[in-house]
N, C-alpha and C positions, 0 to 999 in steps of 0.2 A: 546561424539564429534565423529562425524563420523571422517574416513579417508581422508585425505587430497588428492585430483585429480590433482597431478603437469601436468601431460599430457594435462587433457583439461585447465589447467589454462596458461599453454605455447601456446596452439592454441590460445587461447581466448589473450592472450598479441600480439600474431602474427598478428591475423584478424584485431585488433584495431589498430596495427600500419600501417597496409596496408589503412586499413580506413583514418586515418587520415592524412596518407603521402599527400593523394589525397586531404585532405578537405585543409590543409596547403597548399601547393601546388596552390589550387585553388582560396585560398583568400591571396595568396600573402606573406604569413608570413614564415620566415626563421625557429621562435623557436616559441614553446608553453609553457607555464608555470603554472601548474595547483597547487595552495595552497591547501593544506587539512582545512586551515580555524583553526580559536583562540577562545578559551573562550571565553564571553562577559560578564563582571560583570552586574549585577541589578544594578541599579541604587541606587547611595551613599550606597552602600554593598560592600563587599568584597568577595561577594557569585556570584558563576553562575550558571545557568542552566545545566543540564546535556548535554555537548557537544558530537555531531556527527559530520564528517567530510563532509566537500561540497559533493556533490553525483556527480560530473564531475571528482574528485578525487577517491572517493570509487568504481566506475564504470571500476578504472584502479586495484589499491591497495587494498587486501583484510584487511585493518587496519580500519575499520570504525572510532575507535575513536583515531587515530592517530594527534593529534591536531601539527601544525607550520612545516609541512613535506610539501616539494614542490615537483612535476612533471614536469620533463623538455623533453619536445618532441623537434627530431629535424628529418626531412624525413631524409629515409636511414640508421640512427642510431638507437643504442639500447637506449632504454629510460632510461634516470637518474633518480634515487629515492634519493633526498637528505631527509634520515630519522631522524626525530628529537628524540633524547634521551637526555632529558634535566639532568642537573648534579643538583639533587634536594633532599633536604631530608625531606620536607615537604611533598613529593608526592612520589608514587611509580614511577620509570621510566620504560619507554615501551620495552617491551622485545627486544632483537636480533630480527630480521624479520626471519621467518624460511628460511631455505636453498629451499624447494620445491615450495616457490613463489617468492622470493628475487634473487634467481639466472635469473627470466626474465629480472633484472633491473642491470644497473649499480650502483650498492650499494656505497651511501656516508655517513654515519653517521656524523652527528652533534649534538651539544649540545644545541644548539638555532638558532634562525631565522638569529642571524646574520652570521651563516655557509653558508647560501645561498643567504643573500641578496645582494652580486655584480653578480650574474644571474640576477636580474631586471636592473641592467645597459648596458645591452648588447645592442650595435650600430647597432644591425642586424633588420629587419623586425620582431618585438615582438608583440604577442600575451600572454595577463595574463589572467586569470581566478582566482577570489577572490573578495575580499571586498577590496577597497582603504584604508578604515582605517586601514586594518590589514598591509595592505603592504608598504605602505607610497608614496612618489612623484615616480612615473614612471619617464622614457624620453621620449623625445617627439614624438620618432620613434614608442613607445609602447601604443598598444591597450587595454583598459580593458576592458573584457567583450564584443569584439566584435559579435554585432546581428547577423550579416551573419554567422560566426563560429559557434558561439553557436547553431544556429538554425541547423546547420549540424552536431555538437554534439549529438544535441538531437535525431536526426532523427537516425542516428546510434544506439542509444540506445534503439529504441523502436521495433528492432530485437535482440531477445535474443542469446547468445551463447550457445553452449554445455555447459561451464562452470557455465554461469549465470543460464541455465535451471536446471543445479544440485544443484545450492545454494538457488532455490526457491525451488525445491521439496525439499530439507532437513528442509529451515524454515518452511514449511508447516508440516514436520514430527514434528518439535520439538513443534509448536503450536497447533496440531490435539492433541498431547499426554496432552497439559497444559490444553485444552478445556475439555478433556474426566477428569480431577482432578477436574476442577469448576464444571462441572457437578454432579461429586458425593458428594462434598461441597455442592451442591444447595439441593440433596437429602437428606444430612443429618441437614439441616436446618440453615445451617451457612447464616451469613449477607454479604452485598456487600463487605465490606473489606476483609471476611475471605476468601471469594471466590476469590477475587484477590490476596489473599498472598499463596491460594492454585495453582492458576493458575501459578505464579509466582514459585512456588517449582516445578509444573508439566514441566515446560519449563526449569527449570534448569538457569533461566534468571532473573538478576536484575530489575526493575522499567526502570533504567536507560540506557540500552542494548534492552528493547523491541524499533521497528521502531514508535510505536506511543502511544500513552495514551490510554491506555484500557477502555472499556465501559461495565462497569460492572453492569445491571441495575434488580432490582427487579420489579416486578408490576408495577405500571402506570409511571416508571422510563422508562421503556421501548420506550413511546412515544415519547422522548426527542431522538431526532435522534443522538446527539454527548453526550450525560449525561455523566458531567464529576467529578462526584463527588463518593463517597463509603462509605454508610453510617457503621457505627459500629453498630448498632443497627438492630436485626433481627424484619421485622413485624410479626405482630400476625397471618396475615393471609397470605400465600404463593399462590400466582396467577400464575406468570411464572415470567422467568429469561431469560435476552436478555445478551448473551456475545460476542462482538464484540473487539477481540484480536488478537495481532499476535506472529511476533518471529522473529528473526536475525539471518542468517548467512552469517558469511563475508560479512556483508554489504547490504544481500538483505534481503526483509522481506516477510513476509507472513501476509493474511489479510483474517482471517476467523470469520463470525459469525453464532451461532448458537442461538436456540430459546428451552427453554424447560417448561414443565408444570408440576403441579402435576397431577399423575392419575386420580382422582375426578373430571380435570376441560376437561369432555368430547368433549364438543362443543369446547372450543379451543382448547385444541388437534386434534380435525378433520382439524382447521384451519390451523394449523400447517402443517399438514400431506400434505395437499391440495397445500399451497406455495410451500414445499418441491420438491413435484411431477413438478409443474411448474418450479421451480428452477431448475431441474434435465432437464427437456427438454432443458431450455435456455439456458444451460450448452453445449447441444451437438450441438446447433447451431452457435456455435463459430468455423466458419470455415472461410478460406481462402476467400476472396470475397465478406464477409457480412459485410453489411452495419450495424455500432454498431446504429446509429438511428433508424432504420428499428426494431434492435433488442430490442434496450429502447421501440419502440410502442407495439411491441409484449409482453414484459412484462408488460404495462398498460393492454393490452388487458384479457392477461392471469388472473392477479388480479383481472381486473373486472368480470371476469366469475365467480371465486371465488365468489363475494360479490353476484353475482347475482344466483348462485346455490345454496348457501346459505340460501338466503331468505333476505338478508342484506339490498338489494339493490334491488329496481323491474324495471331495467333497462336493457335491452340487452347491452351484454359488448360491442361492437362497440357504442352505443348510449352513455354508458356511456364515453368511450374514447373521442368520438368528442365532447362532450359537457362538458369534463372538470370534469366529477365528481369523475373519477380515481384519478385524480391529489389529492382529498382531502384524498384520503387514503396509495397515491404512492408519495410523494412530493419530493423525490429526484433521480438521476439517477440510471441506471441499475447497473455501475460500470465504471472502472476507468482502464486506463495502470498500472501494480505494477513491481517494480525492485529494484533499490538500491535507489529507493524512493518508498513511499507507494502509494502516487498518480504521478505515473511517469510521465515524460515530454512528449512534443509534443501529446496531446491526442485531442488539438483542431486545428492543423495546419497538411494540407496535405503537402506528401512527396517532394510536389514542394515549402515549403514555404508559401503557400496561407493561409490565416486563416479559419478555419471553426468553426464557431461561431454555438453554440447549436441552435437548430429550439425554436422561442418565447414561443411555450407549455412547451418546457421541458428545462426552464433557468440554472437549475443545473445540467445538464447532462456534464460530466468529458470528455466524448471521444465520438469522432462523424467521426472518419475514417471509411474507408474500412478498415477490418481486414488481414492481411496477415501473412503469416508460419512464426514464431517464435514470433510474439507478443505473451504476458502473461497480463490475461485481468482480473478482480474481478468480478462476475457474482451474483448481490447481490439484487433481486427482493424484497418488504417488504408490507405489509400490515398494518396499523398503525390506532389507534383511537385517535387522538392529539386533545384535547379539543379547541385548539385555531380555527384548522383549522376545526372541525367537529360544529363551533358555524358559521362559513361564510357558511358552508352547509345549515344550519337550515333557513336562511336570503336567498337562493337561489333560484330561481324558479325549482326547481329539489328538494326540501325539502320533499313534498308529496309521492318521490319514494322510501323513508328510512322507514327501519323498527327502528323507534328511541329508542324504547324499550329494543329491541336485541342490539342495538349500546351502549346504556346506560350500559348495562347488561355487555359489553366489557372492558369497560374503565380500570376499575381495572386491566386489563392483560395489557395496554399499546400495544404493537404491536408484529410485527413477522417480523424478518430478516434473511435470509437464504444466507450466501456468501462463495464462493469457488472461489480459484485461478485456473486458465485455461491455457493452452499451445494451441497456434492455431497451426496446423502443416498442410500438404499438402491432408491429410484426415480426420481422424477421431481425434478431440480435446481429450486431453490430462488433465486429471482434478487432479493436484496436490493434493489437498486436499482431494476428496475422495479416493484417491489413498493414501495419506499419514492414513486416517481412517481404510482404509480396511487391511494395514499393522500391525497394532495396533491390531485390531480386531483378525487378524489370530495369532499374537502373543500371545495373551492373552488367546487363544481357545489351543495352544500349552502347555500354562504354566501350 
């Protein structure tokens, strides 16, 4: 575990206090309460899914698994944190908050929600963030999840503080280490389940603590964009391995994808290398002032150029994009904001609050804004051989432009995705993911 950064965190809280003072004053609120959330039982059961605190809470408090805590904000005052430590012999109670971050708050330890429940009865103009069923009845002067305030809170989160950037950097370092462990397991003949377990060991995190459900896909499973299973059986033939998996650091997420193949599959390896070259070029375009929709179109042009140069599609890259042919091979968006949520907030809203829906041609694009310094985005172009989409292409006017024999030979490989997490700066982008892999590579060389 890296050493804490108390000065960075203190500045983070100071910055957020200034920003939220303005937001609350502008919205006409005297106080804001942010609930961390509460585990919810499955229907007709006494078990609940793994708990993760609400993101608006995690953006302030580096305790992403703290349930039933409450953050109280008032303009010009030190934030009050009502930290829940239940007296419970069924479960381990949360540890005492570490001084390096707790000193930034007026800390009040409670043993249940009852310890802060009266804060919901304030007679001032009150805004509350949380679930109504967790909080119970609110007074008439309290607004639950007010849209205008939430929009301002989300906008603040699009520009990462130095503390958040460091958290994202550390999350990437942890995830990169785990990716290398999973790749080593692939080389040794492991199953999807075994590679997943190798990943968890490499990350030194349990599945419950990862920011999202890992995609661990062998062979044709890589053509399922959000493949959700992990087979315990190792296939007779190993064509490819796609892993989309992250890690958590104090509530902030890494989201990394890599694709691997066996040395004997040279044609597919050439495609992986081509996608990676294109992906690195796109990463370098993540600069202040860049329109992400245009960057997404560049990704389509880059994947289409690979299809043309490899002879898989006999059309120019521009014609493939204009006709929609490239969409059969790249059906998802180029990327998204990332922070204390994997798919972080405000990706389709302009800074002044106006909707920025994705173009009709790219309905799954999650980020449609112009980039500014401090944004952190994922860059994840892909090239897939998805039977469902290819069947539609076979029935399209462009079917004769496709080398179907070559395409059919690639179906067992599923597809390719390469994904990095990149910080937009005033100048050259900072690629947290490549930085992490380089650090590990240098450490391995010295060992």
